[in-house]
N, C-alpha and C positions, 0 to 999 in steps of 0.2 A: 078750389083745388084740394085734393086729398093731402094728407100728411106726406105720403110717399112722393107725390107730384111736386110738392113744395121743396122737399129735400133735393130731388133730382134737378130742380130748376136752378138752384144756387142763387146768384144775384138775379133778382127779378128782371123780366123784360120791360115791364112798365114801372115807372118810378112810384113807389108806395106813397100813400098819404102820410104827411108828417104826424108823428105821435106825440102826445103829451106825456110827461113823466107821471107815473102813477101817484095819486094823492097820498096813499098810505105806504109808499115804497120806502125801504130802508136805504137811503141814498149814501153812496160812498163819500168819504171825506173829500172836501175841496182840496185839490192838489196845489202845491206851491207853484207860483208863476215865476219861472226863471228864464223864459225865452225872450229874446230880443224881438223886435218887430220883424226882422228878416227871418228869424227862426220860426216865428209864428206863421209867416207866409209859407215857409218850407213845410211845416206841419200840415197846413191845408193842402198844399200840393201833393204831399205824400198820401193823404187820405183820399184825395180825388182820383188817384190812379186806379182805384178799384172800379170806377164807374165810367160810363160812356160820356163823351164830351158834351153832349146836349144837356146833360144834367148838371154840369159843373157850376154854372152861374148860381143856380138855386141852392145847390148843396154847399157851395163855398161860404155863403152867408150863414147858413145853418150851422156848419161845422165851426165857423169862427165864433159863433155865439156859444156853442158847447165848450170850446176851448176857453173862452172868457169866463163862463159860468162855472164850469166843473174842473178846469185845468187839464182836461183830456177830451179827445174826440171819440165818443163811444158809438156814434151813428145810431141813435135810438130809433130813427125812422125805419131802419132795416131789421129790427128785431122781428122774428117771425110771429105770426098770429096764433100758431098752434101752441098748446101747452107743452112745456119742456119738462120731461121726467124720464126715468128709466123704464121704457116700455119693454115688452118681451123682445128678445133678440130677433124673433121671426117677424116683428112689425116693421123692421127697418129695411128700406130698399137697399140691396147689396148683392154684388156678384160673389163676394168673399164673406164667409161667416166670420172670419177674423176681423174684417173691417166693420161688420155689424156689431161685434162685441165692443169695439172702440167707440162707435157711435152711441151705444148704450151707456158707456161710462162717461162720455162727454155730457150726455143728457142728464145724467145723475148729478154731475158737478154743477150744473146750471139750474137744477130744480129749485124753485123758490123755497121749498121746504128744507132744502139742504144748504143752498148758497146764502152767504151773508149779504151780498149786494148783487142780486141776480141781474138787475138792469144794466149794471156795469160789467157783467161777466166775471165778477169777483166771488170766489168760493168762500174764502175765510182769511183771517189775519188783516183785514182792512185793505190789502192790496194783492192778495194771492189770486192772480187772474188765469182763466182758462184761455181767453183770447183778449186782444187789445180792443177789438171792436166787433160789431155784428157782421160786417162784411167778411171778416176772417172766418167767423163761425159758418156762415152760409157756404162759402167756398170749400171749407174743410169737409163739411157734411156731404157736399156734392162730390168731391173727390173720393171720399170713402165709399159712397154709394156706387161709384162707377169703376173703382179699381179692381184689378184681378189679383190673384195670389202670386203673380210674377211682377208686381210693382210695389214700390215703397214710396210713401208720402213723407216728405221732409218738411217739418214745421220749424220755422225760425221765429222764436218768441211769439207764437200765435199765428204768424203769417205762413200760409201754405205755399211754399216755394214751388211745389209741383209734384207730380207723379213721375218717378224714374224707374226704368227697367231694373229688376233685381232677380230674385229667385224665390222659390217656395220656402226655402229655409231662412231667408232674410226676414228681419222685422217688417211688418206692414207699415209701421210709422216710426220715425225717429224724431224725437222732440228735443229742442234746446230752448232754454229760457234764460235771458239775461247774461249770456256768455260774453262778457266784456273783455277788452284788453285790460290787463290788471291795473294800469295807471288810470283807468277810467271807470273805476268801480267804487267810487265814493257815493254816499247817499244822494247828494245833489246831482250826480251823474245819472242816477236812475230817474230822478224827477225830470231832468232835461231830455234824455233820450226816449223815455217813455212818452213824454208829451209830444215829441217829434214823430212818434209812431213807429219806432224802429227797434224797440226792445220792450220786454215786460218782466215783471216779477212773478214767477210761477209758484212762489212759496215752495212747498214740497209736493203734496199730492193734488194741489189745485191744477197746476199747469201740466200735470202728467196723467190726469183723468182717473186717479185712483182714490179720491176722497169718498168716504162712505158715511159722512155726517159725523156727529160727535162720538158715535160708537168707536170710530177709528182711534180715538185717544182715551176712551173710557178705560179700556183694559190696562193700558200702560199707566194711566193715572191711578187706577185701582192698585196695581202692583206697587207703585211708588208710595202711595199713602199707607197701604197695608204694611209695607216693610219699614216705612218711617216710624210707624207706631211700634213695630217689633224692635227697632233700635233703642227706643226710649222706655218701653214698658217692660215690666217683669213678665215672665212666661205665663203666669197665672192671671195677669191683668188683661182686661178687655178694652177696646177703644170706645165702648159705649159711654156716653156722657162726657167724652173728651173732645177737645176742640181742634178742628183744622180750619185755619183762617187763610183766605186767599182772595184774589181779585180777578175779575173777568168772567163774562158769560157770553162771549161771542162765538166764533166758529169752533176753534179748538178748545178754548177755555170753558165753553159751555158743558164740557164733559165732567167738570170737577164735582158738582153736587151729586151726580149719579154715582161717580166713583166713591165719594165719601159715604154714600148710603150703603154701597156694597161692602166697603171696608168696615162699616159699622160704627161711625162716629157722628159727632155734630159738625156739620160743614157750614161755614158762613162764607159766601162768595159775594163780594161787593161789586156792583156794576153801575156805572154812571148813566148808561144809556137805557132808559126805561123800556124801549122797544125790544132790546136784546134780552133783558131780564124777563119781560112778559112772555116773549117767544119761548124761552126755555121752560117757563112755568106752564104755559099752555101745552107744550110738548110732553110734559110730565117728567122733565129732567131735574126739577127742583120742587121741593114740597111746599114751600111757603114764601110769599113775597111780603117784604116789609120796607117801608120808606121812611120810618121814623127811627132815629138812633136810640131814643129812649125806649121805644117799644122793642127794639132789637135787644137792648140790654136786659130788659125784663124777661123776654122770651128765652134768651140764652141761659140766664140763671135758672129758669124753670127746667130747661132741658138738661142742664148739668145735675140739678137736684134729683131728677127722675131717671138719670142714666139713659137718656133717649138716643135713638138713632134718627137724625133728622137733618135735612138740608134747607138752608135759608138763603134766599137771595135778598141782599140789602141794596135797595136802589139809592146809591149814594157813593161817596168817595171812601176808599178803603183806608186812607190815612186817618180819617175821622174814627174809624173802627179801632185801629191799632191804638190811637191815643186815648179814646174813651175806655177801652178795655184796660189800659194801663191805670187810668184814674180809678176805675171801679174794682181794680185788683182781680179781674177775671183772667185766670191762667189759660194761656194758649199753649197747647201741647205741641202742635206742629204748625208752621206757617210757611207760606210761599206767596207767589204772585204770578199771574199769567196774563197780564195786560200785554198789549202788542207793542212792547218797547223797541222792537226792531224798526218801528216808524214813530218815534217819540214826538215829532214836531207836527204831524199831520193827523192827529186823532188816535194814535195808538195808546197814549197815556194822557189822562185828563187831570190837571192839577187841582189840589185842594184850594178852596177859596173862590172857585168859579163854578157856576152851574154848567151843565152840559151845553146848553144853548149859548151861554156867554163865551165858553171856550171855542165853539165852532165859529162864532163871529170873529173872535180874536185871531184864530188861525188864518182867516181870510183877510182881515183888515190890518193886522199888526203881527206878523209871524215872529218877528224878533222878540217882541214882548211876550208872546206865548211861550217861546223857547225858554226865556228867563224864568217864567212862572213854573214851567215843567221842572226845570232843574232845581228851583227852590223847593218845590213839592217833593222831589226825590230826596233831597237832603233831609227834609222833615220826616219823610216816610222811613228812611234808613235809621234816623235817630230813634224813632219810636220802636222799630224792630230791635235795635240794640238794647233798649230798655227792657224789652220782654226777654231777650235771650239771656240777659244777666239774671233773670228769674228762673231760667231753665228751659225756655222755649227752644225747640229744635227748628231752626229755619234753614231752608235750602232754596237755591235758585232753580227755577223751573226751566231754564234754558231759553227764556224770552228776552235776554239781555238786560234784565233788571239790575244785576250787579255791575254789568259793564257800563250802562248808562248812568247809574248812580255814581260810579267812580269818576266818570267824565264830568259829572256835575259837582264833584268835590265832596261827595257824601262820605261819611266815616264807614267805609266797607272794606278797606284794605287790611291785609294781615301785617304783622310787624315787619316783615321783609319788604313791604311796599311793592311787592310784585304780584303775590297771590291775593285772592279775596279771602276775607275772614270767614265766609260761609261757603260750603261746598255746593257744587251743582248736584242735582239729583242723579246725574250719570256717575259722577265721581263716587258718591256714597252708596248708591243703590243699583241703578240699572246697569252701570258699567261692569262692576265686579260680579254682580249676581246673575246678570242676563247676557249682555252683549259678549263678554269674554268667553262665555260658554256656548255662544251661538244662538241664544234665544232672542227672538225679536218678533215684531208685529206682522206675522203672516196673515193674509186676509183673502177672502173669496166672495164671489157674487154669483148667485144662481141666475143665469141669463134668461130663464123663462119668466122670472118675476114671481114665481110661486113660493108662498110662505111654507107650504107643505114640503117642498123640496129643500128649503133651508133647514127645516126640522130634521130631514133625513141626513143632510150633510153634518149637522150637529151630532147626530147619533154616530155616524161613521167616524168623525174626528175623535169623539170620546172613546170609542172602542179602540182605535189605533193608539191613542195616548195611554190608555190603561195597559195595553199589551206592552208598550215600550217601557212604561214605568216599572213593570214587574221585573224588567231586566236592566234597569238603570243603575249606575253607580251612585253611592251615597251623595256625592258632590252635587248631583242635579235632581235628587228626589223631591226636594222642596219645590223647585220650579215646576216639575212635572205635576205634582199634586195641586199646586195653585191653579194650573191651567186646566186640569181635569175638573176641578171645582167650578172654574169660570165657565167652561163650555156646557156643563150640565145645568147651569143656572142662567145661561145667556138669554134664553127665550123669556123666562120669568121676569128678567130685568128689563124687558121691553127695549131692546137696543136698536131696533130697525127704524131708521129715518131715511126715506128714499128707497134705494135699491135693496133687494133681499140679500143683505150682506152680513158677513161675520168676520170678526178678527180674533186671532188666537196667537199667543206667544208660543213659538216652537223653534227647535233647533233644526239643523239641516235634515237629520234623519226623520224627525217628526214631520217636517214639511213634505219631504219626498214620499213618505209612507201614506200620509193623508191624501196627497194629490193623486197618487197611484190608486188608492182606494176609490176616490171620486171618479177617476177615469174608468175604472172597472165598472162602477155603478152606472156610468153613462153608457158604456158599451152594452151593458145588460138591459138598458132601457128603464132602469129604476129612477133615474133623474135625467134632466136635460143638461145642456152644456154648462160648464162652470168657468168663470173667469178668475184666475189667480192673480195676486199681486201682493204688495206689502207697503207699509209706510216707508218713506225714505229714512225715517228715524229708526235705524236698524243697525245691525252688526257691521255691514260692509258699505251700505249705500251712501253714507254721509261723512265727510270730513268737516268737523265743526269744533274748533278748539274750546269753545265755551259751552258745548253741550255734548253731542254724540261722542266726540273723541277727547273729552276733557279729562279722562282717566288714562291718557297716553302721556308718559313722563320721560320719554327718551329724546324730547326736543322736536319730534316730527309732527306734533299735533297741529302745526300751522301749514302742513303740506296737504295736497289734495290728490296725491297719486292713487289712493285707495278708491275714491269715488269714480275717478276717470277709468281706472282699470275695471271697475265693477260694471259700468255701463257698456264698455267695449266688450268685455268678456261675456256678459249676458246676451249681447246682440248676435253673436255668432254661435251661441249654444242653444238657441231656441225660443227666445222671447218673442211674443207677438208684437209688442212695441216697447221701446226704451226711451228714457228721458234723462237729461242732465241739466242741472240748474245752477245758476249763481244766486245765492241768497236762500233763505228759508226762515225758520222761526226766530233766528237770532239776528237776522238783518242782511241786507244787501252788502256784498263784499266781505261778509264774515264767515261764509260757509259755501261749500260746493256739495251738491247732493244729487243723487240719481235714483231712478226707479224703473220698474218694468211692469208689463201686464202679459198674461199668457192665457190663451183660450184652451180649455180641455174639451175635446170632442169625442172621446172614447176610442180614439185610434191608437195604433201601435206607434205611430209617429209622435203623438202627444206624450206617450209614456217615455220614449227615448229623450224627448226634450226635458221632461220632468227630471230624469236622472242627471242629465248633463248640466242644465242651467241652475236648478235649485241648489245643487251641490256646490257649484262655484259661487253662487250669489251669497252664500253664507260663509263658506270656508276662506274666501278671499280676505274677509275682514278678520276672521280668527287668526289667520296666518300673520297679518299685519300686527294685530294686538299681541300675539305671542312674541314677535320680533321686538316689540316694545318692552319685553320682559314682564308682561302681565301673567302672573302665576296661573290664574284660572284659564287663560287662553292657551298657555303652554300645555296644561293638562288636556284641554279639549282638542287641540290640533294633534297632539301625540296619540290620543285615543283614536282620532279619525284616520291617521296614517296606519295604525294597526289594522283598522277595518278595511282600508282602501289602498291596496298595494301600489296603484298608479299615482298616488299622491306623495310627493316628495317636497317637504317644506324646510326651508333653512331655519334652524332653531338657534337661539342665542346661547352663548356660553356666559354664564352668570359670573360676575366679578365681585370679589370680596372687597369691602370698603378699605381694608387695611392696605391694599395695594395702591390706593389713591391718596391716602393721607400723606401730607408733607411733600407732595410732588411739586407744588407751585407756591 
């Protein structure tokens, strides 16, 4: 059968032959076994409902074995035989070009070059899933191939509930992931209900089909690292020869070495999984692999002496690096951590004192002991960081729940008031006041033709638009504009593309709208093919996350999720091609609500109207909320937008002098 025939078939008519797990596959962590015997039977029953009764006896035994061995039912047998990657939009069987665009983006998320655990349909973060199992993938692709532009596909945590009549102006797909009743949103609830096959953790851009490989976070990380150095260095000083120490080289964290190179420093990223470190090295995202701590010490001292710009992957535990650097008196200028601490007990963080293999065995055989060792390691980790910060190291939390889980482990990370953390999140210190409050966030696009030449053209168009905007920008945002112009002009040289022909660029609402309209005009004129717009959920409006995206909200509302919910609803009727809303993200299940969108540009007048309506709201919703929280930069940004847009009327806060509050209680 051809690729198109296989897609249109959906669940095959004939039971496929059982497949063996690839010998060199990067297997997802074994999940915690929390199900009773009756619940395991229910999980099998839930899985079998995708298939005809005559297959049930054979599949029941197979799925039971998967549940025992992996803690989940992935249905490996039903993984298609064709290679999964972002083909040209014209290669997908579809009645709707919008649906074909979504198929392209799903394929990119599951491309083995992009996905962390492709066999388990996990894109990044150890558990960020596109679907729960391969049956859901097959059915979803079939629905997308057959839907019209007057139908909408509704996905419940990966499960395609079906095609429902709608309209041309409605989204083609509505995605929800992990939307639990609040009292059932603890970490063990995810383990249980995901094992039952009724919910999933979509992370942010994994379950919303907008992941574009490590490039998606390289730009944000570059801005963060660059501005972290700006905070601690004198104006005439360069980051060359200065150290950025961090951990993690998986899906999102794999961007750190590349970002460090662009920022121009020495980057050391520790990674316990040799496969993950080697993958990033082979992809050219890190310059050097070292597995000896003594060799690392020698090489880092040499790099400091020569003022080098270099990225080093250390295959080992980052705690060892912090401690040895302390002993060797190697000064760390900036430090952070990007291990997957949103899933600390199932392979998101590996403790010092155990090898990678020993940890994986302990996770499976004695999870309570593993948890104790993780918490012990976090206490030791934090202690060493504290030793360095006393010497002047600038440490920030990268929103991966490092400080949150360290505090729960009893580590010394709390401020004197015992409420706040002693170290800021990168959003509090950098991205919040410098970017999000002004409306700047991770806008991204994908050339649907798969042409690298077309990507080059979009880079040129975006650079021209930004330069024109910068010439008329107020002083408050000139630095942000210049950083992004520098980024886009050098993006190709930095070899960002993994998977789809995609680009990311921080831009405000005006920048996004003007760039998108310029793309749409180029499509209309035949200069480029269709373009798919989107963004990271890690943005101005899309995410309510008190320990990351909204950590610089100080009016008490950072634990509310109204902004993210309004965002996805507002985008859905203003022109998005698809929308998504998730429970959980980079900081963990139950800790964040986040949403995203995708939009196909096809050169039509209709697309231009959607650009104006949807991209405007997608950004300004968040600026309005941030201004109401009394963030000065957001008040400036939304006031400026109201002056430009007469139809925009936003409630502004009246600022209160502290003298009126003193001695009231």
